[in-house]
C-alpha positions in Angstrom: 210.2 26.0 335.6 207.3 25.8 338.1 206.8 22.5 339.8 203.4 21.9 338.4 201.5 18.7 339.4 204.4 17.6 341.6 202.8 18.2 345.1 203.0 14.5 346.1 206.6 14.2 345.0 207.6 17.4 346.8 205.9 16.0 349.9 207.8 12.8 349.8 211.1 14.6 349.4 210.2 17.1 352.1 209.5 14.3 354.5 213.0 12.9 353.7 214.5 16.2 354.5 212.6 16.5 357.8 213.7 13.0 358.7 217.4 13.8 357.9 217.2 17.0 359.9 216.0 14.9 362.8 218.9 12.5 362.5 217.3 9.5 360.8 218.1 9.6 357.1 216.0 8.6 354.1 216.5 8.1 350.4 214.5 9.1 347.4 215.0 8.1 343.7 213.4 10.3 341.1 212.7 8.5 337.8 211.6 10.0 334.5 212.4 10.7 330.9 214.7 13.5 329.8 212.9 16.8 330.4 210.4 15.3 332.9 211.6 17.7 335.6 213.9 15.6 337.7 216.5 18.3 338.2 213.8 20.9 338.9 212.2 18.8 341.5 215.5 18.0 343.2 216.6 21.6 342.9 213.8 22.6 345.3 215.9 21.0 348.1 218.9 23.3 347.7 217.5 26.0 349.9 216.4 23.6 352.7 216.9 25.3 356.1 219.6 23.8 358.3 220.7 21.2 355.8 224.1 21.2 354.0 223.5 20.5 350.3 226.1 18.5 348.3 225.3 18.1 344.6 227.2 15.7 342.3 226.3 14.4 338.9 227.1 11.7 336.3 228.1 12.8 332.9 227.6 11.3 329.4 231.3 10.8 328.7 232.2 7.8 326.5 233.4 6.1 329.7 232.4 7.6 333.0 234.9 9.2 335.4 235.5 6.8 338.3 233.8 8.2 341.4 232.8 11.2 339.3 229.9 12.5 341.4 231.9 12.2 344.6 234.8 14.0 343.1 232.3 16.8 342.5 231.4 17.2 346.2 234.8 16.2 347.6 235.9 19.7 348.5 232.6 20.7 350.2 232.3 17.4 352.0 235.9 17.6 353.3 237.4 14.5 351.9 239.1 15.8 348.7 242.7 14.6 349.6 241.5 11.0 349.9 239.7 10.9 346.6 242.6 12.4 344.7 245.4 10.4 346.5 247.2 7.6 344.7 246.3 5.0 347.3 242.6 5.8 347.8 240.8 2.5 348.0 237.0 2.2 347.6 236.8 1.1 351.2 238.6 4.3 352.4 236.3 6.4 350.2 233.2 4.8 351.8 234.5 5.2 355.3 235.7 8.8 354.8 232.4 9.7 353.2 230.4 8.1 356.0 232.4 10.1 358.6 231.9 13.3 356.6 228.1 12.8 356.2 227.1 11.8 359.7 228.5 14.9 361.4 225.8 17.2 360.2 222.4 17.0 358.5 223.0 16.8 354.8 221.2 16.5 351.4 223.3 14.5 349.0 222.0 14.8 345.4 223.5 12.6 342.7 221.8 13.1 339.3 221.7 11.0 336.1 222.6 7.6 337.4 222.1 6.2 333.9 225.6 7.5 333.3 227.1 6.3 336.6 230.3 4.4 337.0 230.6 1.1 338.9 232.7 2.4 341.8 230.1 5.2 342.4 227.4 2.6 342.5 229.2 0.7 345.3 229.6 3.9 347.3 225.9 4.7 346.8 224.9 1.2 347.9 227.2 1.6 351.0 225.3 4.8 351.9 221.8 3.5 351.0 222.3 0.6 353.4 223.2 2.9 356.2 221.0 5.9 355.5 218.7 5.1 358.4 221.5 5.7 360.9 222.7 9.0 359.4 221.3 12.6 359.2 221.2 12.2 355.4 218.7 12.8 352.7 220.1 10.8 349.7 218.4 12.0 346.5 219.2 10.4 343.2 217.7 10.6 339.7 217.8 8.5 336.5 216.1 7.6 333.3 214.9 4.1 333.6 214.6 3.4 329.9 218.4 3.9 329.5 219.2 1.2 332.1 219.5 -2.3 330.6 219.8 -5.6 332.3 223.6 -5.4 332.6 223.8 -1.8 333.6 226.1 -1.3 336.6 223.4 0.6 338.5 221.1 -2.4 338.6 222.2 -3.6 342.1 221.5 -0.2 343.5 218.0 -0.1 342.0 217.4 -3.4 343.7 218.4 -1.9 347.0 216.1 1.1 346.4 213.2 -1.3 345.8 213.6 -3.4 348.9 215.5 -1.5 351.6 213.7 0.3 354.4 213.7 4.1 354.3 214.1 4.3 350.5 211.4 5.4 348.1 211.2 5.6 344.3 209.1 8.3 342.6 208.2 8.0 338.9 207.5 11.4 337.3 204.5 11.4 334.9 204.1 13.8 332.0 202.0 17.0 332.6 198.3 16.8 332.0 196.6 19.2 329.5 195.6 21.4 332.5 199.3 21.5 333.6 200.4 22.5 330.2 197.7 25.1 330.2 199.2 26.7 333.3 202.6 26.9 331.7 201.4 28.5 328.5 198.9 30.8 330.1 199.1 34.3 328.7 201.1 33.2 325.6 198.2 32.7 323.2 199.2 29.1 322.7 196.6 26.3 322.6 197.2 24.0 325.5 195.8 20.9 323.7 198.0 21.4 320.7 201.1 22.0 322.8 200.3 18.9 324.9 199.9 16.8 321.7 203.2 18.0 320.3 205.3 17.8 323.6 203.6 14.8 325.2 203.4 16.8 328.4 207.2 16.9 328.7 207.8 19.9 331.1 211.1 20.9 329.6 209.8 20.9 326.0 206.6 22.8 327.1 208.8 25.4 328.8 211.0 25.9 325.7 207.9 26.3 323.5 206.4 28.8 325.9 209.6 31.0 325.7 208.9 31.9 322.1 205.1 31.8 321.6 205.3 33.9 318.5 207.2 31.3 316.5 205.5 28.4 314.7 205.1 25.4 317.0 208.3 23.2 316.8 208.1 19.5 316.0 210.9 18.5 318.3 212.9 19.5 321.4 215.8 20.3 319.1 213.7 22.9 317.2 212.5 24.4 320.5 216.1 24.8 321.8 217.6 26.1 318.6 215.0 28.8 318.4 216.9 30.4 321.3 220.0 30.7 319.0 218.5 32.4 316.0 220.0 35.8 316.9 223.4 34.4 318.0 226.3 35.4 315.7 228.5 32.7 314.3 231.4 33.3 316.7 229.2 33.0 319.7 227.5 29.9 318.2 230.9 28.3 318.0 231.4 28.9 321.7 228.1 27.2 322.4 229.3 24.3 320.3 232.5 24.1 322.2 230.6 23.9 325.5 228.5 21.1 323.9 231.6 19.0 323.3 232.1 18.8 327.1 229.3 16.8 328.7 230.8 17.1 332.1 231.5 20.9 331.9 233.8 23.3 330.1 236.3 24.3 332.9 236.4 28.0 333.7 240.2 27.9 333.6 240.2 26.8 330.0 238.0 29.6 328.7 240.9 32.2 328.1 242.8 29.6 326.2 239.8 29.2 323.9 239.4 32.9 323.4 236.2 33.2 325.4 236.1 36.6 327.1 233.6 38.2 329.5 231.5 40.0 326.8 231.0 36.7 325.0 229.9 35.1 328.3 227.4 37.9 328.8 225.9 37.5 325.4 225.6 33.7 325.8 223.9 34.2 329.2 221.1 36.0 327.4 220.2 32.9 325.5 219.1 31.2 328.7 220.8 28.0 327.6 223.9 27.9 329.9 224.5 27.6 333.6 227.5 27.3 335.8 228.3 24.1 337.7 231.3 22.6 339.4 233.6 25.4 338.2 232.6 25.4 334.6 230.0 26.1 331.9 227.2 23.6 331.3 223.9 23.6 329.5 220.9 23.9 331.6 219.7 20.5 330.3 221.3 17.6 328.5 218.6 17.9 325.8 219.8 21.4 325.1 223.4 20.3 324.9 222.5 17.6 322.4 220.6 20.1 320.3 223.6 22.4 320.1 225.9 19.5 319.4 223.8 18.5 316.5 224.5 21.9 314.8 228.2 21.2 314.6 228.9 20.7 310.8 230.3 17.5 309.4 234.0 17.3 310.1 233.9 20.1 312.6 233.6 18.1 315.8 237.2 16.8 315.8 238.6 20.3 315.5 236.5 21.6 318.4 237.4 18.7 320.6 241.1 19.2 319.7 240.9 22.9 320.8 239.3 21.8 324.1 241.9 19.1 324.6 244.8 21.5 323.9 243.3 24.0 326.4 242.9 21.3 329.1 246.5 20.2 328.6 247.7 23.8 329.1 245.9 24.2 332.4 247.2 20.8 333.6 243.9 19.0 334.2 244.2 15.8 336.2 241.2 13.9 334.9 242.3 11.4 332.3 238.8 10.2 331.7 237.8 13.7 330.4 241.0 13.9 328.4 240.3 10.5 326.8 236.8 11.7 325.8 238.2 14.7 323.9 241.2 12.8 322.5 238.9 10.1 321.0 236.5 12.7 319.5 239.5 14.7 318.2 240.6 11.5 316.4 244.0 11.9 318.0 245.1 8.3 318.3 248.3 8.9 320.2 246.7 11.0 322.9 243.7 8.7 323.1 245.9 5.7 323.8 248.0 7.6 326.4 245.1 9.1 328.3 242.9 5.9 328.1 245.7 3.9 329.7 246.1 6.5 332.4 242.3 6.5 333.0 242.3 2.7 333.2 245.0 2.9 335.9 243.1 5.5 337.8 239.9 3.4 337.6 241.8 0.3 339.0 243.1 2.4 341.9 239.5 3.6 342.5 238.2 0.0 342.5 236.2 0.5 339.3 237.2 -2.4 337.1 234.3 -2.1 334.7 235.5 1.4 333.6 239.1 0.1 333.6 238.1 -2.5 331.0 236.3 0.1 328.9 239.4 2.4 329.0 241.7 -0.4 328.0 239.3 -1.2 325.1 239.4 2.4 324.0 243.2 2.4 324.0 243.2 -0.8 321.9 240.8 0.7 319.4 243.2 3.6 318.8 246.5 1.6 318.8 247.2 2.0 315.1 250.3 0.2 313.7 251.5 -0.6 317.1 254.1 -3.4 317.6 252.5 -6.8 318.3 253.9 -6.9 321.8 252.3 -3.6 322.8 248.9 -4.7 321.5 249.3 -8.1 323.2 250.2 -6.5 326.5 247.2 -4.2 326.4 244.9 -7.2 325.6 246.3 -9.1 328.5 245.5 -6.2 330.8 242.0 -5.9 329.4 241.4 -9.7 329.9 242.3 -9.4 333.6 239.7 -6.5 334.1 237.1 -8.6 332.2 237.9 -11.5 334.5 237.6 -9.4 337.6 234.2 -8.1 336.5 232.8 -11.6 335.9 233.0 -11.5 332.1 234.8 -14.8 331.8 233.9 -15.6 328.2 235.1 -12.2 327.0 238.3 -12.6 329.1 239.1 -15.9 327.5 238.5 -14.6 324.0 240.7 -11.6 324.7 243.6 -13.5 326.1 243.5 -16.0 323.3 243.8 -13.2 320.8 247.2 -12.5 322.3 248.7 -15.9 321.3 249.5 -15.0 317.6 250.6 -11.5 318.6 253.2 -12.9 321.1 254.4 -15.3 318.4 254.7 -12.4 315.9 256.6 -10.4 318.5 259.0 -13.4 319.1 258.2 -13.3 322.8 257.9 -16.8 324.4 257.8 -15.1 327.8 254.6 -13.3 326.8 253.2 -16.5 325.2 253.8 -18.5 328.4 252.2 -15.8 330.5 249.2 -15.7 328.2 248.7 -19.5 328.3 249.0 -19.5 332.1 246.5 -16.6 332.4 244.0 -18.3 330.1 244.3 -21.5 332.1 243.1 -19.7 335.2 240.1 -18.3 333.3 239.2 -21.6 331.7 239.3 -23.4 335.1 236.8 -21.0 336.6 234.7 -21.4 333.4 234.4 -25.1 334.5 236.8 -26.3 331.8 239.3 -28.1 334.0 240.9 -30.4 331.4 241.3 -27.4 329.0 242.8 -25.4 331.8 245.4 -28.1 332.6 246.4 -28.4 329.0 247.0 -24.7 328.8 249.1 -24.5 332.0 251.1 -27.5 330.9 251.8 -25.7 327.6 252.8 -22.5 329.5 255.3 -24.5 331.6 256.7 -26.2 328.5 257.2 -22.8 326.7 258.9 -21.3 329.8 261.1 -24.4 330.1 262.3 -24.0 326.5 263.3 -20.4 327.2 265.2 -21.5 330.3 267.1 -24.1 328.1 267.8 -21.4 325.5 265.7 -23.0 322.8 262.9 -20.6 322.8 262.5 -17.0 321.5 262.6 -13.9 323.5 265.1 -13.5 326.4 267.7 -16.3 325.9 268.2 -17.9 329.3 268.2 -17.3 333.0 266.2 -15.0 335.4 264.0 -13.3 332.8 262.3 -16.6 332.1 262.1 -17.7 335.7 258.9 -15.8 336.8 256.9 -17.2 333.8 258.1 -20.7 334.6 257.4 -20.3 338.3 254.0 -18.8 337.8 253.1 -21.7 335.5 254.2 -24.3 338.1 252.3 -22.4 340.8 249.1 -22.5 338.7 249.6 -26.1 337.8 249.9 -26.8 341.6 246.7 -24.9 342.3 244.7 -26.9 339.7 246.1 -30.1 341.2 245.0 -28.9 344.7 241.5 -28.2 343.4 241.2 -31.9 342.4 242.8 -33.2 345.6 245.9 -34.4 343.9 248.2 -33.3 346.7 251.3 -35.1 345.5 251.2 -33.3 342.2 250.4 -30.0 343.9 253.4 -30.4 346.2 255.8 -31.1 343.4 254.6 -28.0 341.5 254.9 -25.8 344.6 258.4 -27.0 345.2 259.4 -26.1 341.7 257.7 -22.7 341.9 259.3 -22.0 345.3 262.8 -22.6 343.8 262.1 -20.0 341.1 260.7 -17.5 343.7 263.9 -17.9 345.7 266.1 -16.9 342.8 265.2 -13.2 342.8 262.7 -10.5 343.8 259.6 -12.5 343.1 257.6 -11.7 346.3 254.1 -12.2 344.8 255.1 -15.6 343.4 256.6 -16.6 346.7 253.4 -15.6 348.6 251.2 -17.3 346.1 253.2 -20.5 346.4 253.1 -20.4 350.2 249.3 -19.8 350.2 248.6 -22.8 347.9 250.9 -24.9 350.1 248.9 -24.0 353.2 245.7 -24.8 351.3 247.1 -28.2 350.4 248.1 -28.9 354.0 244.6 -28.0 355.2 243.1 -30.4 352.7 245.4 -33.1 354.2 244.0 -32.4 357.6 246.7 -30.1 359.0 244.5 -27.7 360.9 247.6 -25.6 362.0 247.9 -24.6 358.3 244.8 -22.5 358.8 246.6 -19.9 360.9 249.4 -19.6 358.3 246.8 -19.2 355.6 245.0 -16.3 357.3 248.4 -14.6 357.8 249.2 -15.0 354.1 245.8 -13.6 353.1 246.5 -10.5 355.2 249.9 -10.2 353.7 248.4 -10.2 350.2 245.9 -7.5 351.3 248.7 -5.4 352.7 250.6 -5.6 349.4 247.5 -4.6 347.4 247.4 -8.1 345.6 243.6 -8.1 345.7 243.0 -11.1 343.5 245.4 -13.3 345.5 243.9 -12.2 348.8 240.4 -12.8 347.6 241.3 -16.3 346.2 242.8 -17.2 349.6 239.6 -16.1 351.4 237.5 -18.0 348.9 239.4 -21.3 349.3 239.6 -21.0 353.1 235.9 -20.4 353.4 235.2 -23.4 351.0 237.5 -25.7 353.0 236.0 -24.6 356.3 232.5 -25.5 355.1 233.7 -28.7 353.6 235.4 -29.8 356.8 232.4 -28.5 358.9 234.1 -25.6 360.7 230.9 -23.8 360.1 231.4 -21.0 362.6 234.9 -20.4 361.4 233.6 -20.2 357.8 231.0 -17.6 358.9 233.8 -15.4 360.3 235.9 -15.7 357.1 232.9 -14.7 354.9 232.1 -11.8 357.2 235.5 -10.4 356.3 235.9 -11.6 352.7 232.5 -10.6 351.2 232.9 -6.9 352.2 236.4 -7.1 350.8 235.1 -8.2 347.3 232.7 -5.3 347.4 235.3 -2.7 348.6 237.8 -3.7 345.9 235.1 -4.3 343.2 235.9 -8.0 342.5 232.6 -9.4 341.5 234.1 -12.7 340.2 235.2 -13.5 343.8 232.0 -12.2 345.3 230.2 -14.7 343.0 232.2 -17.6 344.4 232.0 -16.5 348.1 228.2 -15.9 347.9 227.9 -19.5 346.6 230.0 -20.7 349.6 227.8 -18.7 352.0 224.7 -20.4 350.4 226.2 -23.8 351.2 227.1 -22.6 354.7 223.6 -21.4 355.4 222.2 -24.7 354.0 224.4 -26.7 356.4 223.3 -24.5 359.3 219.7 -25.0 358.5 219.1 -21.4 357.5 217.4 -22.4 354.3 215.7 -19.1 353.5 219.1 -17.3 353.6 220.6 -20.2 351.6 218.0 -19.9 348.9 218.5 -16.1 348.8 222.2 -16.5 348.1 221.7 -19.3 345.7 219.3 -17.3 343.6 221.7 -14.4 343.6 224.6 -16.6 342.3 222.4 -18.3 339.7 221.0 -15.0 338.3 224.4 -13.2 338.0 227.2 -13.6 335.5 230.2 -15.1 337.1 232.1 -18.4 337.5 230.2 -21.4 336.1 232.3 -23.5 338.6 230.7 -21.5 341.5 227.1 -22.5 340.4 227.3 -26.1 341.6 226.3 -25.7 345.2 223.6 -23.1 344.6 222.0 -25.6 342.2 222.1 -28.2 344.9 220.7 -25.8 347.5 217.9 -24.8 345.1 217.1 -28.5 344.7 217.4 -29.8 348.2 215.6 -27.1 350.2 212.3 -27.6 348.4 212.8 -31.4 348.5 213.3 -31.4 352.3 210.6 -28.8 353.0 207.8 -30.0 350.7 209.0 -33.1 348.9 209.3 -31.4 345.5 211.4 -33.6 343.1 214.3 -31.4 342.1 215.1 -33.0 338.7 216.0 -29.9 336.7 218.5 -28.5 339.2 220.1 -31.8 339.9 220.5 -32.6 336.2 222.2 -29.3 335.7 224.4 -29.8 338.7 225.4 -33.3 337.4 226.3 -31.9 334.0 228.4 -29.2 335.6 230.2 -31.7 338.0 230.9 -34.0 335.1 232.4 -31.2 333.1 234.6 -30.1 336.0 235.4 -33.7 336.8 236.8 -33.3 340.3 235.9 -35.5 343.4 235.1 -32.4 345.5 232.4 -31.5 342.9 231.1 -35.0 342.0 230.5 -36.4 345.4 228.1 -33.6 346.7 226.0 -34.0 343.5 225.8 -37.8 343.9 224.8 -37.3 347.6 222.0 -35.0 346.5 220.9 -37.5 343.8 220.9 -40.3 346.5 218.9 -38.1 348.9 216.4 -37.4 346.2 216.1 -41.2 345.4 215.6 -41.9 349.1 212.9 -39.3 349.4 211.0 -40.1 346.2 211.6 -43.8 345.8 212.5 -43.3 342.1 215.5 -45.3 341.0 218.4 -43.3 339.5 221.2 -45.2 337.7 223.6 -42.4 338.6 223.1 -43.5 342.2 222.9 -47.2 341.8 225.9 -47.4 339.5 228.0 -44.2 339.5 227.7 -43.4 343.2 228.7 -46.8 344.5 231.8 -46.8 342.2 232.7 -43.3 343.2 232.6 -44.1 346.9 235.1 -46.8 346.4 237.3 -44.7 344.2 237.2 -41.5 346.3 237.8 -43.3 349.6 241.5 -43.4 348.9 241.7 -39.7 347.8 243.3 -37.3 350.3 240.8 -34.8 351.8 237.6 -36.6 350.7 236.7 -38.0 354.1 233.7 -35.6 354.4 232.3 -36.1 350.8 232.8 -39.8 351.0 231.1 -40.0 354.4 228.1 -37.9 353.3 227.5 -40.0 350.1 228.1 -43.3 352.0 225.4 -42.3 354.6 222.8 -41.9 351.9 223.8 -45.1 350.1 223.5 -47.0 353.5 220.0 -45.6 353.9 219.2 -46.8 350.4 220.6 -50.3 351.1 223.2 -49.9 348.3 226.3 -50.1 350.5 226.9 -53.1 352.7 229.8 -51.5 354.7 231.0 -48.0 355.4 234.3 -47.0 353.8 237.3 -47.0 356.2 238.3 -43.4 355.6 235.3 -41.2 356.6 235.2 -38.1 358.8 234.6 -38.4 362.6 230.8 -38.0 362.8 230.3 -40.5 360.0 232.6 -43.0 361.7 230.5 -42.7 364.8 227.4 -43.6 362.8 229.3 -46.5 361.1 230.1 -47.8 364.6 226.5 -47.5 365.8 227.2 -44.5 368.1 224.2 -42.6 366.8 223.8 -40.3 369.8 227.4 -39.3 369.8 227.3 -38.6 366.1 224.2 -36.5 366.6 225.8 -34.6 369.4 228.9 -33.9 367.2 226.7 -32.5 364.4 224.7 -30.4 366.8 227.9 -28.8 368.3 229.1 -28.1 364.7 225.8 -26.3 364.0 224.3 -28.8 361.5 220.9 -29.8 362.9 219.8 -31.7 359.8 222.7 -34.1 359.9 222.2 -34.4 363.7 218.6 -35.5 363.1 219.5 -37.9 360.3 222.2 -39.5 362.5 219.6 -40.2 365.1 217.2 -41.5 362.4 219.9 -44.0 361.4 219.9 -45.5 364.9 218.4 -48.8 365.9 216.8 -47.2 369.0 213.2 -46.2 368.4 213.5 -43.4 370.9 216.4 -41.9 368.9 214.4 -42.3 365.7 211.3 -40.6 367.0 213.4 -37.8 368.3 214.9 -37.4 364.8 211.4 -36.9 363.4 210.7 -34.2 366.0 214.0 -32.4 365.2 213.3 -32.4 361.5 209.8 -30.9 362.1 211.4 -28.2 364.2 213.9 -27.5 361.5 211.3 -27.1 358.9 212.2 -30.3 357.0 208.6 -31.5 356.9 208.9 -33.7 353.9 212.1 -35.4 355.3 210.2 -35.9 358.6 207.3 -37.5 356.8 209.7 -39.8 354.9 211.1 -40.9 358.3 207.6 -41.5 359.6 207.1 -43.9 356.6 210.3 -45.8 357.5 209.3 -46.0 361.2 205.9 -47.4 360.4 207.4 -49.9 357.9 209.8 -51.0 360.7 206.9 -51.6 363.1 207.6 -48.6 365.4 204.3 -47.9 367.2 204.8 -44.4 368.7 205.4 -42.3 365.6 205.3 -38.5 366.3 202.3 -36.9 364.6 202.8 -34.0 362.2 202.7 -30.6 364.0 199.6 -28.4 363.4 200.1 -25.6 360.9 199.3 -23.0 363.6 202.1 -24.2 365.9 204.7 -24.9 363.2 207.7 -22.5 363.5 210.0 -21.8 360.5 213.5 -21.1 361.8 214.9 -22.1 358.4 213.0 -19.3 356.7 215.2 -16.4 358.0 216.6 -14.1 355.3 220.2 -12.9 355.4 219.2 -9.7 357.1 217.0 -11.5 359.7 219.9 -13.8 360.4 222.1 -10.8 361.2 219.5 -9.5 363.6 219.0 -13.0 365.2 222.7 -13.3 365.9 222.8 -10.0 367.6 219.6 -10.8 369.6 221.4 -14.1 370.7 224.3 -12.0 372.0 221.9 -9.8 374.1 221.9 -6.7 372.0 219.0 -4.2 372.5 217.1 -2.9 369.5 219.0 0.4 369.6 222.3 -1.5 369.7 221.2 -3.7 366.8 220.2 -0.6 364.8 223.6 1.0 365.4 225.5 -2.1 364.5 223.6 -2.8 361.3 223.2 0.9 360.3 219.4 0.8 360.4 216.8 2.7 362.3 215.6 1.4 365.7 212.1 1.1 364.2 213.4 -1.1 361.4 215.4 -3.1 364.0 212.2 -3.6 366.0 210.4 -4.8 362.9 213.2 -7.4 362.1 213.2 -8.7 365.7 209.5 -9.3 365.6 209.8 -11.1 362.3 212.6 -13.3 363.7 210.7 -14.3 366.8 207.6 -15.1 364.7 209.5 -17.3 362.2 211.4 -19.1 364.9 208.2 -19.7 366.9 209.8 -18.2 370.0 208.0 -15.9 372.4 210.7 -13.6 373.5 214.4 -12.5 373.1 215.4 -14.6 376.1 214.4 -17.7 374.3 216.6 -16.8 371.3 219.6 -16.4 373.7 218.9 -19.8 375.5 218.6 -21.7 372.2 221.2 -19.8 370.3 223.7 -22.7 369.9 221.0 -25.1 368.9 219.8 -22.6 366.2 223.2 -22.0 364.9 223.3 -18.4 365.9 226.6 -18.4 367.9 
């Protein structure tokens, strides 16, 4: 098909190829309906001089093949052994692919992203973010109308829209003139053909192939016109090919009785092509047209023939086998292959597909014993949890309760209650979670005493009992009940010591280290990092990521801000590499809080918005709600009623001091800023300070809330147990407190500590610091207080033309600013961040402008003050 009316699009792709050949890559996404000419347009790149071309595709299987498009190009790209190895993690795939693609100029084409799997999306995002530093032209295509709000490709489309070096092309239908060129010499009327086809290039081309026939009313009619002279036996072969959306493997053709003369006759139809070692239709619309000719009841027989053939040649793709087994209505093989496909998806870091395959297995598990169905449901619930589908995960695991009872397995019932407890906690239902884990422990204890069902006594019950105790201890740690946590950990440790229960032992040790860190034992931090690394080494991803999440949270809570930054720099990529969006959700919320404390409010809002817009843990949304409320309050004085009300409702539901105190502090700050009385502050906050002052690990939360209550005149004396910088303020050592906060990287609290001083010089300096930080509304509130106290020399508001905005840096600009502060050149920054030098130069200019600094040297001099080191 000629590329009519596509000159602009060809020019854009051609520029991407030239750029890739020169060593600086680019990406182009081609978007259009089926038949719009996406493949034809991309196909024009295959003969590009000097460029290696790798072509992969996504197929309309019921559940996609994990890493399908990259399996297609594995051999040509030279990383086949990694993709097909048992231990190939997503991180290794990304690294191996990056090494393979940066060695020579390459065009990587991935078509039909509307059928893509989640793991492939992560790999494509990895490449898209680095394309500027590689000799790569990354070309992708998709049908936008087939991509819903929850489609796994959505994050990649977001990257395509905002990252430098990436372009999206939308293919329009052909004009009447374009249709006229395609049908020239056929005797067909261009206006009529355009009206019937809507200008769809594929449909127009099919009509033009048989101009002597009556104009068809659909694409199906146009395609089937090519099969009028095909005999029934050859038509059946076309239908067999239509059952295989990925391809009909060349090796299976003899087993299906397809010989060379048959292939020659079918080639004459112009419908088939060869790709990836098999037969495919030239277009998906053509495949669908032939699939529609399969008579009722015939499809299962055809799929069974293909399945038998694939088994005989020993194919190793369980996703493909699952597709045919399901269509063949072969329940036994559907269950077997779906389970194998789920395991493969988990190894590939594609938990979305793993969940789909477990669901497929369950749908075909006819007349199975209750325990087998319950076990599969439990596996499904974990994959739903990992992919941030908490509500579904809870419903799924609860569905196992009656099944375990029917199976007479109290061991399974205890495990299901413990699992559900974890999900309910992250769903912000702490009381429900604690009741579930207590029930799990009781069931396991009954087994140990020989009064339950299932295994009578002894070691078989121990892991269930130990796991329940470990989870109960974790929930106690989360609400700062260290005594209860320690008792549960001691019980779990005794169970772990009775046999080969390595994961339980490590989990127990990890929660013990977290509990010690809450109590103030900073040496526990080193043990905790070792335990996280041990979990990673064993492949216990969820345990490792939980350790990262809790360590980062405690580091921010206890104001080890630079340490928290280092943890998140390691942990967030880990959640992406291992496809754990539930933990990525939590850790992005922690980073939002970290940026907020460091005064990087633009980046904080960026992360907060990301958390609040995504599905994930409701318990993780609390700090993003506070950030979304307090940044506008401090910058412009906007009353944050909606966000604070939502945060208060969430904190009340969770009912933990570590959650309640920050919300009360935010409500108190809002009351101080606006002057509007809030009973939650005047009544609840004052009571909460007194109650939480005796709670282990709450010195920071109590200190922060007490500071605002003192400013409001609602607290006569500071609590005895507050963290060091608050104690300095309580003792009137304002300058020392401000210095402490500044060293920690929290300029806002440093300014507020000076503002609490009785020394007018300290207080005027506080106003200037707040202005520099971008907290204009808070600075104005301090000016009001200064004038009310009779201070004469109140700093004027800075002119708009001289006002810098260091708090407005985005996450990417923060990355650049930190490297500038370390003395990196633009070329070094580009290499470190996988961007082009031109893009690095653009970011450096934006950073200097937002910070109000004239040169890179100024960034290096003020790096510590700005929280960049």
